[in-house]
C-alpha positions as CSV (number, residue, x, y, z in Angstrom):
1,M,90.4,115.0,99.7
2,G,94.0,116.0,99.8
3,G,95.2,118.7,102.4
4,E,93.8,117.3,105.5
5,G,96.5,117.7,108.3
6,E,97.9,115.2,110.8
7,G,95.5,116.6,113.5
8,E,92.5,115.3,111.6
9,N,93.9,111.9,111.0
10,V,94.8,111.4,114.8
11,A,91.3,112.6,115.8
12,L,89.9,109.9,113.7
13,L,91.9,107.4,115.5
14,A,89.7,107.6,118.5
15,E,87.0,106.1,116.4
16,L,89.2,103.3,115.2
17,P,89.9,100.8,118.2
18,K,91.7,98.5,115.8
19,A,94.1,101.0,114.3
20,S,97.1,101.3,116.5
21,D,100.3,103.4,117.0
22,E,103.9,102.2,117.7
23,S,102.9,101.6,121.3
24,E,100.5,98.9,120.7
25,G,102.7,96.1,122.2
26,N,105.5,94.0,121.3
27,R,104.0,92.1,118.3
28,K,106.8,90.7,116.2
29,R,106.6,91.1,112.5
30,T,109.0,88.8,110.7
31,G,107.5,88.9,107.2
32,T,109.8,89.7,104.1
33,S,109.2,90.5,100.5
34,W,109.4,86.8,99.8
35,T,106.8,85.8,102.4
36,A,104.5,88.7,100.9
37,I,105.1,87.3,97.3
38,A,104.0,84.1,98.3
39,Y,100.8,85.4,100.1
40,I,100.0,87.6,97.1
41,I,100.4,84.9,94.4
42,T,98.4,82.3,96.6
43,A,95.4,85.1,97.1
44,V,95.6,86.2,93.5
45,I,95.7,83.1,91.4
46,G,92.3,81.2,91.7
47,A,89.3,80.5,90.1
48,G,89.8,83.2,87.7
49,V,92.4,81.8,86.0
50,L,90.2,79.0,84.4
51,S,88.2,81.7,82.5
52,L,91.2,83.4,80.9
53,A,91.4,81.4,77.8
54,W,87.6,81.8,77.1
55,S,88.3,85.7,77.7
56,V,91.1,85.7,75.3
57,A,89.0,83.6,72.9
58,Q,86.1,86.4,72.8
59,L,88.5,89.4,72.3
60,G,91.0,87.8,70.0
61,W,94.9,87.6,69.6
62,I,95.2,91.4,69.8
63,A,92.7,92.5,72.3
64,G,93.0,89.6,74.6
65,P,96.7,89.9,75.7
66,I,96.5,93.6,75.8
67,A,93.4,93.2,78.1
68,I,95.6,91.1,80.4
69,M,98.3,93.6,80.4
70,F,96.0,96.5,80.9
71,F,94.8,95.0,84.1
72,A,98.1,94.1,85.3
73,A,99.4,97.5,85.0
74,V,96.3,98.9,86.8
75,T,96.6,96.3,89.6
76,M,100.4,97.3,89.7
77,L,99.6,101.1,90.1
78,Q,96.8,100.6,92.7
79,S,98.6,98.2,94.8
80,H,101.5,100.8,95.1
81,L,99.0,103.5,95.9
82,L,97.4,101.2,98.5
83,A,100.8,100.0,100.1
84,D,101.5,103.6,101.1
85,C,98.4,103.5,103.2
86,Y,99.5,101.1,105.7
87,R,101.1,103.9,107.8
88,S,99.5,107.3,108.8
89,P,100.1,110.2,108.4
90,D,103.5,109.5,106.7
91,P,103.7,106.3,104.5
92,E,107.1,105.2,105.7
93,H,107.5,107.0,109.1
94,G,103.7,107.4,110.3
95,H,103.1,106.1,113.9
96,I,99.7,104.8,113.1
97,R,99.3,101.5,111.5
98,N,96.4,100.5,109.4
99,H,96.1,96.7,109.7
100,S,93.3,96.2,107.4
101,Y,91.8,97.7,104.1
102,M,88.7,99.0,106.1
103,E,90.9,100.8,108.6
104,A,92.8,102.6,106.2
105,V,89.5,103.7,104.5
106,K,88.1,104.9,107.6
107,L,91.2,106.7,108.9
108,N,91.8,108.4,105.5
109,L,88.1,109.0,104.1
110,E,85.4,109.0,106.4
111,N,85.6,112.8,106.1
112,G,86.3,112.6,102.8
113,R,98.8,75.0,65.2
114,I,97.5,77.8,66.5
115,K,93.8,78.2,66.4
116,G,91.7,81.3,66.6
117,G,91.8,84.8,65.1
118,T,92.8,88.3,65.9
119,G,89.2,89.2,66.3
120,G,88.1,86.2,68.5
121,I,85.2,84.2,68.4
122,A,82.7,85.2,65.6
123,V,79.2,85.3,66.8
124,A,75.6,86.1,65.4
125,S,75.4,90.0,66.0
126,T,77.5,92.9,67.0
127,A,75.6,93.4,70.2
128,Q,76.2,89.8,71.1
129,K,80.1,90.4,70.4
130,V,79.9,93.5,72.5
131,W,78.2,91.6,75.4
132,R,80.8,88.7,75.3
133,A,83.6,91.1,75.3
134,S,82.4,92.9,78.5
135,Q,82.1,89.8,80.3
136,A,85.6,88.9,79.2
137,L,87.0,92.1,80.6
138,G,84.9,91.3,83.8
139,D,86.6,87.7,84.1
140,I,90.1,89.3,83.5
141,A,89.2,92.0,86.1
142,F,88.1,89.2,88.7
143,A,91.3,87.6,88.2
144,Y,93.6,90.3,89.4
145,P,92.9,92.5,92.2
146,Y,93.7,91.6,95.9
147,S,93.2,95.1,97.4
148,I,91.0,93.8,100.3
149,I,93.9,91.8,101.9
150,L,96.8,93.7,100.8
151,L,97.3,95.7,103.8
152,E,96.8,92.5,106.0
153,I,99.6,91.2,104.1
154,E,101.6,94.4,104.6
155,D,100.9,94.0,108.3
156,T,103.0,91.0,108.5
157,L,106.1,92.7,107.2
158,K,109.2,93.6,109.3
159,S,111.1,97.0,109.3
160,P,113.4,98.3,108.4
161,P,113.2,98.7,105.3
162,P,110.1,100.6,105.4
163,E,106.9,98.2,105.0
164,N,105.5,100.2,102.0
165,Q,108.8,99.6,100.0
166,T,109.0,96.0,100.7
167,M,105.3,95.7,99.9
168,K,105.7,97.4,96.3
169,K,108.7,95.1,95.7
170,A,106.6,92.2,96.5
171,S,103.5,93.4,94.4
172,T,105.8,94.0,91.4
173,I,107.3,90.6,91.3
174,S,104.1,89.0,92.1
175,I,102.2,90.8,89.5
176,L,104.7,90.0,86.8
177,L,104.8,86.3,87.7
178,T,101.1,86.2,87.8
179,T,100.9,88.1,84.3
180,F,103.1,85.6,82.7
181,F,101.1,82.7,84.1
182,Y,98.0,84.2,83.0
183,L,99.0,84.9,79.5
184,C,100.1,81.4,79.3
185,C,96.9,80.1,80.3
186,G,94.8,82.4,78.3
187,C,96.8,82.3,75.0
188,F,97.8,78.7,75.0
189,G,94.2,77.8,76.1
190,Y,92.9,79.9,73.0
191,A,95.6,78.4,70.7
192,A,94.7,74.9,71.7
193,F,90.7,75.2,71.6
194,G,90.2,78.1,69.2
195,N,86.5,78.8,68.6
196,D,85.6,76.0,71.0
197,T,87.6,77.2,74.0
198,P,85.4,76.5,77.0
199,G,84.3,79.0,79.7
200,N,86.1,76.7,82.4
201,L,89.5,75.8,80.9
202,L,89.2,72.4,82.7
203,T,86.1,71.5,81.4
204,G,87.8,71.4,77.8
205,F,89.8,68.3,78.9
206,G,86.7,66.5,80.2
207,F,86.8,63.7,77.4
208,Y,90.5,63.3,77.0
209,E,93.0,60.9,78.6
210,P,94.4,60.7,81.2
211,Y,91.5,61.1,83.2
212,W,93.2,61.0,86.5
213,L,95.3,64.2,85.6
214,V,92.0,66.1,84.8
215,D,90.6,64.8,88.2
216,F,93.7,65.7,90.2
217,A,93.7,69.2,88.6
218,N,90.1,69.6,89.7
219,A,90.8,68.4,93.1
220,C,93.8,71.0,93.4
221,I,91.3,73.6,92.2
222,V,88.9,72.8,95.1
223,V,91.5,72.6,97.9
224,H,93.0,76.0,96.8
225,L,89.4,77.6,96.5
226,V,88.5,76.2,100.1
227,G,91.5,78.1,101.3
228,G,91.0,81.1,99.0
229,Y,87.4,81.5,100.3
230,Q,88.4,81.6,103.9
231,V,91.1,84.2,103.3
232,F,88.8,86.6,101.5
233,S,85.7,86.0,103.8
234,Q,88.0,87.0,106.8
235,P,87.5,90.9,106.1
236,V,83.7,90.2,106.2
237,F,83.9,88.2,109.5
238,S,86.1,91.0,111.0
239,F,83.7,93.6,110.2
240,L,80.5,91.9,111.3
241,D,82.5,90.9,114.6
242,G,83.4,94.4,115.4
243,W,80.1,95.8,114.6
244,S,78.1,93.4,116.5
245,S,80.4,93.9,119.7
246,D,80.0,97.7,119.4
247,K,76.3,97.4,118.8
248,F,75.7,94.9,121.6
249,P,78.3,95.3,124.1
250,T,76.4,93.6,126.9
251,N,74.8,90.7,125.0
252,G,76.2,87.5,126.1
253,F,75.1,85.7,122.9
254,V,77.2,88.0,120.9
255,N,80.3,88.5,123.1
256,K,80.6,85.4,125.5
257,F,83.0,82.6,124.4
258,Y,83.1,79.1,125.6
259,T,86.3,77.0,126.1
260,I,85.8,73.5,124.3
261,R,88.2,70.8,125.1
262,L,88.3,67.7,123.0
263,P,90.8,64.9,123.4
264,F,94.1,65.2,121.6
265,L,93.3,68.7,120.5
266,P,94.3,72.0,122.0
267,P,91.2,74.0,123.7
268,Y,89.1,75.8,121.4
269,R,87.1,79.1,122.1
270,L,83.4,79.0,120.7
271,N,81.3,81.9,120.3
272,L,77.6,81.0,119.4
273,F,77.0,84.2,117.4
274,R,80.1,83.5,115.2
275,L,79.0,79.9,114.8
276,C,75.5,81.0,113.8
277,Y,76.1,83.9,111.4
278,R,79.3,82.1,109.7
279,T,77.2,79.1,109.1
280,I,74.5,81.1,107.6
281,Y,76.9,83.2,105.3
282,V,78.7,80.0,104.0
283,A,75.3,78.3,103.4
284,S,73.9,81.3,101.7
285,T,76.9,81.9,99.4
286,T,76.8,78.2,98.5
287,G,73.1,78.6,97.8
288,I,73.5,81.7,95.4
289,A,76.5,79.7,93.9
290,M,73.9,76.5,93.1
291,L,71.2,79.1,92.0
292,F,73.4,80.8,89.4
293,P,75.9,78.1,88.1
294,Y,77.1,80.2,85.2
295,F,80.9,80.3,85.7
296,N,82.1,83.3,83.3
297,Q,79.0,85.3,83.9
298,V,79.3,85.2,87.7
299,L,83.1,85.7,87.6
300,G,82.7,88.7,85.4
301,L,79.8,90.1,87.5
302,L,81.8,89.9,90.6
303,G,85.1,91.4,89.0
304,A,83.3,94.3,87.5
305,F,81.4,95.1,90.7
306,N,84.4,95.0,92.9
307,F,87.0,96.2,90.5
308,W,86.7,100.2,90.6
309,P,85.5,100.9,94.2
310,L,87.9,98.3,95.8
311,A,90.8,98.3,93.7
312,I,90.8,101.9,92.1
313,Y,88.6,104.5,93.9
314,F,89.5,104.0,97.5
315,P,93.3,103.5,96.9
316,V,93.4,106.5,94.8
317,E,91.5,108.9,97.1
318,M,93.5,107.4,100.3
319,Y,96.7,108.3,98.2
320,F,95.6,111.9,97.8
321,V,95.1,112.2,101.4
322,Q,98.4,110.3,102.6
323,R,100.4,112.3,100.2
324,K,98.5,115.6,100.5
325,I,98.0,116.0,96.7
326,G,96.3,119.3,95.9
327,A,93.4,119.5,93.6
328,W,94.0,120.0,89.9
329,T,97.6,119.5,90.1
330,K,99.2,117.4,87.6
331,K,99.3,114.1,89.6
332,W,95.6,114.8,90.9
333,V,94.5,115.2,87.4
334,A,96.4,112.1,86.2
335,L,95.1,109.8,88.8
336,Q,91.6,111.2,88.4
337,I,91.6,110.4,84.6
338,F,92.9,106.9,85.6
339,S,90.1,106.4,88.0
340,A,87.6,107.6,85.5
341,V,88.9,105.3,82.8
342,C,88.8,102.3,85.1
343,L,85.2,103.2,86.0
344,L,84.0,103.2,82.5
345,V,85.7,99.8,81.9
346,S,84.2,98.5,85.1
347,M,80.7,99.8,84.2
348,F,81.1,98.2,80.8
349,A,82.1,94.8,82.2
350,L,79.2,95.0,84.7
351,V,76.4,95.7,82.2
352,G,77.5,93.1,80.0
353,S,77.9,90.4,82.9
354,I,74.5,91.2,83.9
355,E,73.2,90.8,80.5
356,G,75.0,87.4,80.3
357,L,73.7,86.2,83.6
358,V,70.1,87.3,82.8
359,S,70.4,85.6,79.5
360,Q,71.7,82.4,80.8
361,K,69.1,82.3,83.6
362,L,66.2,82.8,81.1
363,S,67.4,80.3,78.4
């Protein structure tokens, strides 16, 4: 926790070949707050937006918008905390750069006519209402955080001004724009469909003309998600690449690259191990998606499962280390309460999403 000195941080650097100081080379960073905003909005707005109308429908006109604003505020706070973790040991002048989320965690913590109603859709029992509300919170949680790629975006920014200040500005603008868009999708969708609001907003237009517009919207979703899948898979691929190279440094299958030359295309370096495991990864995730084709429940489960550890716990704990926040100080207590509240929300959403997934699978 807080109180570790610079010496310990520098000592940990020896275990992190990818983390680097200012002597790493002449890499040119040209990113600005505007490029960061573009990256963030592209990364954040995805499939989760299609479930927001359903989420608002479950929670109602009061709790629904409040839940969206709550997760927006939480994302705003955690993104500011995480932005300070790009440089170590000082968030603005530190000589060590953390190029990814995992590097920052390792460096800082390894030693440490409007339809609808205010109450939402009426259901048969109170228990079912609780499960639906928890799934809705999980869906909203899924729609927001981008912690896993925040530091990669920050690593593209030029300085001065300090990267953390530019990133905070970009996060603030992006989250405000995203929240406005989410409120429009969630509230207008609920207003349009009322108690018939579909889990996937686009499916609610399935029997309405013009069909070509609905088809075009679905095609745009596919294109966007293909790119989003690649972006959010990169940290997984990067981790497995580094781990396998360290574990089997002399294995040719793991480390050898072949140069492939095709007509009219630039040369391409091929590694057989990466080709195999990435193919298996894509095939397995596709298979799981086909096995559990339950849009809202799966989104809620993923959102609840990732929300607290990745978006709250690690950024808060790294902030304590970066800023040397002592235990039981006012800021320490406030952030610990914040983390505990988010943990309870995450657990509530997780249990409800699991119940919904099991119920759908057995029905």
